[in-house]
N, C-alpha and C positions, 0 to 999 in steps of 0.2 A: 808883350802886348800883341794884338792881332797883326799889326803892321810888321813886327819882327818875324812872326811865324810865316806870314805871306812872303816876305823877302827871302827868308831861309828856304822856303819851299821852291821859290823860283830859281834859286841858285843850286839847289840839290834835287833836280828833277829825277835823276836816276834812283836816288835813295827812296824818294816818296813813291816812285813807280814800283820799286821792289816791295815796299811795305804794302801797297795796294794789291799786288800780285799774291803775296803771302796771305793776306787777309782773305782774298777770294778762294785760294786753295784750302785754307782752314775751314771756311764756311762749307765748301763743297765736301770736304772730308767729314765734317760733322753731319751733314745731311745724308751722305752715303752710309755712314756708320749707323745712324738712326734707322734708316730703312732696312739695313741688313739685320739689325737686332729685333725688328718688329716682325713677328711670325706671319702676319697677314701679307706684308709686302715682300716677304722672303720668297714667295712662290713666283717663278718667272712669268707664268701666264698672267697673274694678277698685275705684275709690274708692267707688262707690255700693254695690257688693256687700259690700265690707269694712265700710263704715259701717252698712249694714243688719244685717249679721251681728253686729257689736258691740252694736248697739242691742237686737237680739233676745236675745242671750246675757245682756246685763245685766239684762233684764227690764223695762227702761224702756218699751219699745214696748207691752207688755201693760198697763202702768199707765195708759197714755193711753186705752185702749179701754174 
């Protein structure tokens, strides 16, 4: 039941943290592999321009300044 899972998760925080970290790494690896295999994104100039554009649009760049 949900209570048992919640109790198990509270007692084994390290295990669930490792599962989360591995999940994030696998998602990042998948995204990285996808963009490496796509010819359009494989060009470094395109990647830099697209990355900067996404950072500027998200507003994150201006939070750093």
